[in-house]
C-alpha positions in Angstrom: 0.0 0.0 0.0 3.0 2.3 0.6 3.9 2.0 -3.1 0.4 2.9 -4.3 0.4 5.9 -2.0 3.8 7.1 -3.3 2.6 6.9 -6.9 -0.7 8.7 -6.1 1.1 11.6 -4.4 2.8 12.5 -7.6 -0.5 13.1 -9.3 -1.9 15.7 -6.9 -1.3 19.3 -7.8 -3.5 21.0 -5.2 -6.5 20.6 -3.0 -9.3 18.7 -4.7 -7.4 18.8 -8.0 -6.1 15.6 -9.6 -4.6 14.6 -12.9 -4.4 11.4 -15.0 -1.7 9.1 -13.7 -0.4 8.5 -17.2 1.6 5.5 -18.2 3.3 3.4 -15.5 7.0 4.0 -15.1 7.5 1.2 -12.6 5.7 -1.8 -11.2 2.9 -1.2 -8.8 2.8 -3.5 -5.8 -0.2 -4.2 -3.5 0.9 -6.3 -0.5 -2.6 -7.3 0.5 -1.8 -10.3 2.7 1.4 -10.3 4.7 2.2 -13.1 7.3 2.7 -12.0 10.8 6.1 -13.7 10.9 8.5 -13.2 8.1 11.9 -14.7 8.9 13.2 -14.1 5.4 12.5 -11.9 2.3 13.3 -12.5 -1.3 16.6 -11.0 -2.5 18.4 -10.9 -5.8 20.0 -14.3 -6.5 17.4 -16.2 -4.4 15.4 -19.0 -6.0 11.7 -18.8 -5.6 8.7 -20.9 -6.1 5.3 -19.2 -6.4 1.8 -19.6 -7.7 0.2 -16.8 -9.8 -2.8 -15.7 -11.8 -2.0 -13.4 -14.7 -4.7 -11.0 -15.9 -5.0 -7.8 -18.0 -6.2 -4.7 -16.4 -9.8 -5.5 -17.3 -9.6 -8.7 -15.3 -9.3 -11.1 -18.2 -7.0 -14.0 -17.4 -4.2 -14.9 -19.7 -2.3 -17.4 -17.6 -2.4 -19.3 -14.3 0.0 -21.6 -12.6 -2.9 -22.8 -10.4 -4.8 -24.1 -13.4 -1.7 -25.9 -14.6 -1.2 -27.4 -11.1 2.5 -26.5 -11.1 4.0 -23.4 -9.4 6.6 -21.4 -11.2 10.3 -21.8 -10.1 13.1 -19.5 -11.0 16.0 -17.3 -9.8 15.4 -13.7 -9.0 17.3 -10.7 -10.4 19.3 -12.5 -13.0 17.1 -11.8 -16.0 15.4 -15.2 -16.0 12.0 -13.6 -15.2 10.3 -10.6 -17.0 11.8 -7.5 -15.4 8.5 -6.5 -13.8 8.2 -9.7 -11.9 11.9 -9.7 -11.0 11.2 -6.4 -9.2 7.7 -7.4 -8.1 8.7 -10.4 -6.0 11.7 -8.9 -4.2 11.1 -8.4 -0.5 8.3 -11.0 -0.5 7.8 -13.5 2.4 6.7 -17.0 2.2 2.9 -17.2 2.2 2.7 -13.4 1.3 0.2 -12.5 -1.3 0.6 -9.4 -3.4 -0.7 -8.0 -6.6 2.0 -6.8 -9.0 1.0 -4.5 -11.8 3.7 -4.5 -14.6 4.0 -1.8 -17.3 4.6 -3.0 -20.8 8.3 -1.9 -20.9 8.9 -4.2 -17.9 6.8 -7.0 -19.4 6.6 -7.9 -23.1 6.9 -4.4 -24.5 5.8 -3.3 -27.9 6.2 -6.9 -29.3 3.8 -8.7 -26.9 3.8 -12.5 -26.6 2.3 -14.2 -29.6 -1.4 -14.3 -29.6 -1.7 -14.4 -25.8 -0.4 -10.9 -24.9 -0.9 -8.0 -27.2 1.8 -5.3 -27.6 2.1 -2.5 -25.1 -0.1 -4.3 -22.5 -0.1 -3.7 -18.8 -0.1 -7.1 -16.9 -1.4 -7.8 -13.5 0.0 -10.7 -11.5 -1.6 -12.1 -8.3 1.3 -13.9 -6.6 1.6 -16.1 -3.5 5.1 -17.1 -2.6 5.6 -20.7 -1.7 9.3 -21.2 -1.2 12.6 -19.3 -1.1 16.1 -20.6 -1.0 19.6 -19.7 -2.1 22.5 -21.9 -3.3 24.5 -20.6 -0.3 21.9 -21.9 2.2 22.8 -24.4 4.8 20.6 -26.8 6.9 19.0 -24.8 9.7 18.1 -26.3 13.0 16.3 -24.9 16.0 15.8 -26.8 19.3 12.2 -26.5 20.5 12.6 -28.5 23.7 15.3 -30.6 25.3 15.6 -32.8 28.4 17.5 -31.3 31.3 19.9 -34.3 31.3 21.3 -35.3 27.9 24.2 -37.8 28.3 24.4 -38.8 24.7 24.0 -37.1 21.3 23.5 -38.5 17.8 26.7 -39.3 15.9 27.3 -40.7 12.5 26.6 -44.5 12.3 24.1 -44.4 15.2 20.7 -46.0 14.7 17.8 -43.8 15.7 14.0 -44.0 16.0 12.2 -40.7 15.6 8.8 -39.1 15.0 8.4 -36.3 12.6 6.0 -33.9 10.8 7.1 -32.9 7.4 5.9 -29.7 5.7 6.8 -27.5 2.8 8.2 -24.1 3.6 4.7 -22.6 3.3 3.4 -25.0 5.9 1.7 -27.5 3.6 2.1 -31.0 5.2 3.5 -33.7 3.0 4.2 -36.6 5.5 4.0 -37.5 9.2 5.2 -40.5 11.1 2.5 -39.8 13.7 -0.3 -40.5 11.2 1.2 -43.9 10.6 1.6 -44.5 14.4 5.1 -45.7 13.9 8.6 -44.1 14.3 11.0 -43.7 11.4 14.0 -46.0 12.0 17.3 -45.5 10.3 21.1 -45.2 10.5 22.5 -41.7 10.5 25.3 -40.5 8.3 25.3 -43.6 6.1 23.3 -42.4 3.1 20.0 -43.8 4.1 18.5 -40.3 4.5 18.5 -37.2 2.3 21.7 -35.2 3.0 20.0 -32.4 4.9 18.3 -34.8 7.3 21.5 -36.7 7.9 23.1 -33.4 8.8 20.2 -31.9 10.8 19.9 -34.9 13.1 23.5 -34.8 14.3 23.8 -33.7 17.9 20.2 -34.5 19.0 19.5 -36.3 22.3 16.7 -38.6 23.2 13.6 -36.6 24.1 14.7 -33.5 22.2 12.4 -31.8 19.7 13.9 -29.7 16.9 13.0 -28.1 13.7 15.2 -28.9 10.7 14.9 -26.7 7.5 16.5 -28.3 4.5 17.1 -26.5 1.2 16.1 -28.3 -2.0 19.7 -29.2 -3.1 20.1 -31.1 0.2 16.7 -32.7 -0.1 14.9 -34.0 -3.3 16.4 -31.3 -5.7 14.8 -30.9 -9.1 13.1 -34.3 -9.1 10.9 -33.8 -6.0 9.3 -36.9 -4.6 6.2 -38.3 -6.1 3.2 -36.1 -5.9 3.8 -34.9 -2.3 7.1 -33.0 -2.7 7.4 -30.7 -5.7 10.7 -30.1 -7.4 13.1 -27.5 -5.8 11.1 -27.6 -2.5 12.5 -26.5 0.8 11.5 -29.1 3.5 10.7 -28.4 7.1 10.8 -31.2 9.6 9.7 -31.1 13.2 11.6 -34.1 14.7 11.2 -35.8 18.1 14.0 -38.2 18.9 12.6 -41.4 20.6 15.6 -43.7 20.6 19.3 -43.8 20.0 21.9 -46.5 20.0 24.9 -47.7 18.1 25.4 -51.3 16.8 28.6 -51.5 18.8 26.9 -50.6 22.1 27.0 -52.9 25.1 24.6 -52.8 28.0 24.9 -49.7 30.2 24.6 -50.3 34.0 23.9 -47.5 36.4 23.9 -48.7 40.0 21.4 -46.7 42.1 21.6 -48.5 45.5 23.7 -51.2 47.0 23.0 -52.6 50.5 25.7 -52.1 53.1 26.0 -55.8 53.6 26.5 -57.9 50.5 28.0 -61.3 51.2 27.1 -62.8 47.8 26.5 -61.7 44.3 24.5 -63.3 41.5 26.4 -65.6 39.1 25.4 -67.7 36.1 23.1 -70.5 37.1 21.5 -68.6 40.0 17.7 -68.2 40.2 16.6 -64.7 40.8 13.4 -62.9 41.8 13.3 -59.2 41.0 10.9 -56.3 40.4 11.3 -54.0 37.4 9.9 -51.0 35.5 10.5 -51.2 31.8 10.5 -48.0 29.7 11.7 -46.8 26.4 14.4 -44.1 26.2 11.7 -41.3 26.0 10.4 -42.4 29.4 7.2 -44.1 28.2 6.5 -47.3 30.1 5.9 -50.6 28.4 5.8 -53.0 31.3 6.1 -53.2 35.1 6.2 -56.1 37.6 4.9 -53.8 40.3 1.6 -53.4 38.6 1.1 -57.2 38.6 2.2 -57.3 42.2 4.5 -60.2 41.3 8.2 -60.5 40.9 9.8 -61.7 37.7 11.5 -65.0 38.4 14.2 -66.6 36.2 17.5 -68.4 35.9 20.5 -66.2 35.1 22.8 -66.7 32.1 20.8 -69.7 30.8 18.9 -68.1 27.9 15.6 -67.7 29.6 15.6 -63.9 29.2 16.9 -61.6 26.5 20.7 -61.5 26.1 21.2 -58.0 27.6 19.1 -58.8 30.7 21.0 -62.1 31.2 24.2 -60.1 31.4 22.7 -57.3 33.5 21.5 -59.7 36.2 25.0 -60.9 37.0 26.9 -59.4 39.9 23.9 -58.2 41.8 23.3 -58.2 45.6 20.0 -58.9 47.3 18.3 -55.5 47.7 20.4 -53.8 45.0 18.8 -51.4 42.7 20.2 -50.5 39.3 19.2 -49.1 35.9 20.2 -51.0 32.8 20.0 -49.8 29.2 19.8 -52.6 26.6 20.5 -51.9 22.9 18.1 -53.6 20.5 20.7 -56.2 19.4 20.8 -57.4 23.0 17.0 -57.1 23.4 14.2 -57.8 20.9 16.1 -56.7 17.8 14.7 -55.3 14.6 11.4 -57.1 14.9 10.4 -56.1 18.4 7.7 -58.2 20.1 4.1 -58.0 19.2 2.5 -54.7 19.7 4.3 -54.0 22.9 7.9 -53.3 21.9 8.6 -51.8 18.5 11.5 -53.0 16.3 15.0 -51.6 17.1 13.9 -50.3 20.5 16.4 -49.5 23.2 15.0 -50.7 26.5 15.5 -49.2 30.0 15.0 -51.4 33.0 15.0 -50.2 36.6 15.6 -53.4 38.6 15.2 -54.1 42.3 16.5 -57.5 43.4 14.3 -59.3 46.0 16.3 -62.4 46.4 18.3 -65.1 44.6 19.6 -68.6 45.2 21.2 -71.5 43.5 19.5 -74.8 43.1 22.5 -76.4 44.8 22.4 -74.1 47.8 22.2 -75.6 51.3 20.6 -73.7 54.1 22.7 -71.0 55.7 23.0 -70.9 59.5 24.3 -68.0 61.5 24.3 -68.4 65.3 23.5 -65.1 66.9 23.5 -66.3 70.6 24.5 -69.5 72.3 24.3 -70.2 76.1 27.5 -70.9 77.9 26.3 -74.4 78.8 25.1 -76.4 75.9 25.2 -80.1 76.8 22.0 -81.2 75.1 21.2 -80.3 71.5 18.2 -81.0 69.2 18.2 -83.9 66.8 15.9 -85.9 64.6 12.9 -87.4 66.6 13.2 -84.7 69.3 10.2 -82.7 70.4 11.0 -79.1 70.5 9.3 -75.8 71.2 10.7 -72.8 69.4 10.0 -69.1 68.6 10.4 -67.8 65.0 10.0 -64.8 62.7 9.8 -65.6 59.0 10.5 -62.9 56.4 11.4 -62.5 52.8 14.9 -61.4 52.0 13.7 -57.8 51.6 12.5 -57.7 55.2 8.8 -58.3 54.5 7.4 -60.3 57.4 5.4 -63.3 56.4 4.5 -64.9 59.7 5.7 -65.1 63.3 5.1 -67.3 66.4 4.5 -64.1 68.3 1.1 -63.9 66.5 -0.1 -67.0 68.4 -0.8 -67.7 72.1 1.8 -70.5 72.3 5.1 -71.1 70.6 4.8 -74.1 68.2 5.9 -77.6 69.1 7.3 -80.0 66.5 9.0 -83.3 66.2 12.2 -83.0 64.2 12.5 -85.2 61.2 8.7 -86.0 61.1 7.9 -83.8 58.1 5.9 -81.4 60.2 7.7 -78.3 58.9 9.5 -77.4 55.7 12.7 -79.3 55.1 15.0 -76.3 55.4 13.5 -75.2 58.7 13.6 -78.7 60.1 17.3 -78.8 59.3 17.9 -75.4 60.7 16.4 -76.3 64.0 18.8 -79.2 64.5 21.9 -79.0 66.7 20.4 -76.2 68.8 20.5 -76.0 72.6 17.8 -74.4 74.7 18.2 -70.7 74.7 20.2 -70.6 71.5 19.2 -68.1 68.8 20.1 -68.3 65.1 19.3 -66.9 61.7 18.6 -69.5 59.0 18.3 -68.8 55.3 16.2 -71.4 53.5 16.4 -71.6 49.6 13.1 -72.4 47.9 13.9 -76.0 47.1 14.1 -76.5 50.8 11.2 -74.2 51.5 7.9 -73.8 49.7 9.3 -74.4 46.2 8.1 -73.0 42.9 4.5 -73.0 44.0 4.9 -71.0 47.2 2.3 -71.2 49.9 -0.4 -69.0 51.4 1.3 -65.6 51.8 4.6 -67.0 50.5 5.6 -66.1 46.9 6.7 -68.8 44.5 10.5 -69.6 44.6 11.0 -67.3 47.6 14.1 -67.5 49.7 13.1 -67.4 53.4 14.8 -65.7 56.3 14.1 -67.3 59.7 15.0 -65.8 63.1 14.9 -68.8 65.5 15.1 -69.4 69.3 14.9 -72.8 70.9 12.7 -72.6 74.0 12.3 -76.3 75.0 13.8 -79.6 74.1 12.5 -83.1 74.8 14.6 -85.9 73.4 12.7 -88.2 71.2 12.5 -91.8 70.0 13.0 -93.2 66.5 10.1 -93.2 64.1 7.8 -96.2 64.7 8.6 -96.5 68.4 6.7 -95.3 71.4 9.4 -96.2 74.0 13.1 -97.0 73.7 15.7 -98.2 76.1 18.6 -95.7 76.5 20.9 -98.6 77.2 20.5 -102.4 77.3 17.1 -103.6 78.6 16.9 -105.6 81.8 17.9 -109.2 81.3 15.7 -111.1 81.9 13.0 -108.6 81.3 9.9 -110.2 82.8 11.2 -110.5 86.4 12.1 -106.8 86.3 8.6 -105.9 85.2 7.0 -108.2 87.8 7.5 -105.7 90.6 5.5 -107.8 93.2 6.9 -111.1 92.0 3.4 -112.8 91.5 4.3 -114.0 88.0 1.7 -111.7 86.5 1.9 -108.0 85.4 -1.4 -106.1 85.2 -1.7 -102.6 83.6 -1.1 -100.7 86.8 2.1 -102.6 87.5 3.3 -102.3 83.9 2.6 -98.6 84.0 4.6 -98.2 87.2 7.5 -100.1 85.7 7.7 -97.9 82.5 7.5 -94.7 84.6 10.3 -96.0 86.8 12.5 -96.5 83.7 11.8 -93.0 82.5 12.5 -91.5 85.9 15.8 -93.4 86.3 16.9 -92.4 82.7 17.1 -95.9 81.4 14.1 -95.6 79.0 12.3 -92.9 77.1 8.7 -92.5 76.0 7.8 -90.6 72.7 7.5 -87.0 73.7 4.5 -84.9 72.9 2.0 -87.7 73.4 -0.1 -88.9 76.4 2.2 -91.1 78.3 -0.5 -93.3 79.9 -2.1 -93.7 76.5 1.2 -94.9 75.0 1.8 -97.3 78.0 -1.8 -98.7 77.7 -1.2 -99.4 74.0 2.1 -101.1 74.8 0.4 -103.2 77.4 -2.5 -104.2 75.1 0.0 -105.3 72.4 1.7 -107.7 74.9 -1.5 -109.0 76.6 -2.1 -111.5 73.8 -5.0 -113.3 75.4 -6.7 -110.1 76.6 -7.0 -111.3 80.2 -5.8 -108.0 81.7 -2.3 -109.3 82.6 1.1 -110.1 81.0 2.8 -113.3 81.8 6.3 -114.4 80.8 5.2 -116.5 77.9 3.6 -113.5 76.3 6.9 -111.6 76.1 9.0 -111.7 73.0 12.3 -110.2 72.1 13.1 -108.5 68.8 16.7 -108.2 67.7 17.5 -105.0 65.6 20.4 -106.1 63.6 21.3 -102.5 62.6 21.8 -101.6 66.3 23.3 -104.9 67.3 21.3 -105.0 70.5 18.1 -106.6 71.7 14.9 -104.5 72.3 11.4 -105.5 73.2 9.3 -105.3 70.0 6.7 -103.0 71.3 9.1 -100.7 73.2 
């Protein structure tokens, strides 16, 4: 509008007096639609791409790039356009619309152009600028957002996954990875991309968003790309970097927490239980064991998990927390897995070790207190009373004898408790306290139990409260030395050659009191004695006589015992 105003001023000679403008000396420019943002204006030597409608001053159209479906492309200021348009497009911004009125001497002059444009004709061009670039242009990048922490940047030969929106310089979209719901995955700097993209991606970090502007000669040049990218088009990409790795990468381990006490670390062949959060490098989560409220359980180094995880799980302590980053070639590779993990994805696992063991592990015993006098210790067949707390290795309490009115009683070796606990309670003296670590194969195994996870290592705190020495399985009474010989006269306390139940009971109690015999602990003594009596009273006449006694020789002990005792 400024140009119009300048020309009109020359035609005013006084108030309310005007004159005919006469022939145009220069182009007349009407900038009727100017973008709010104009980062660059056309200058001499620039290449431009624009659409136009060409008309005469009476509005009759003589040409239109819109109707041909192909914008005009050319270089400005070097005589490759008619002089009027050379002048008329200078200073234009992309997406600016202007009307350029060109006098004949700056158009086709007195000759015209065939039958289309008569001689000495003023031409009017309605122009919209689509693109502008220069042979000296370079790739332009502008970071829109970037993570606070950026430990690694794209380098040549890296493999990346990224999302992008692609537009022409005038904002017209031509492609988007978002619309396909899949990242674009490629190597950088190895010729798989257009040159400008290869250059513009260098230096990005995961989570960064940047705009990359690529001039045509570093993009698709004069050929364009199909119907979506015209020839000589400047391309604008808004790129979000999702993932980054190099084929030479190994796993990356970042130890977050190590317990103060770590007496043992995981090795190949161990069985481990751990919690994890699995994310991609952009922080989006793809899986978590916490959500399932169940640990992931597996053998280490035996191919049951992906290669990178097999390696990352070695050298860990119980309670340790670490972050491991697995490159795709040590994870799920180019194919990914189902719809959960895309191809060529770098995986980030935050791991917390709950426990681990080896299938060959015995129980571990640590005595924490032992009385000064310890003459009698627990063994198989003994009846014991004990106090306990049972926890997982992370300290989670599972059950405790303190939750009951009485501490439990059990007979060792009678399969009354899990194998590892039974073993851990042996060799204790009353008042002794110990910690016993029980591996799953000596605990509740792969199936677990009520309140006990599968394959859980158990941590027991034990205290022996009472101990009654027992008798071998299958026996109700045993002699602690040789039995009286002959036996019947010793049983016949009143020497009347008959032993009723009362006399038999008194005899057995006397042996126990004198320490020469022992009844099975934990059972009703009189009931046991009554059963023993009935087994010997063959004729059920209420008394035992000498003829009814038998002796049984136990060859493995090389000593004689009464068969029922």
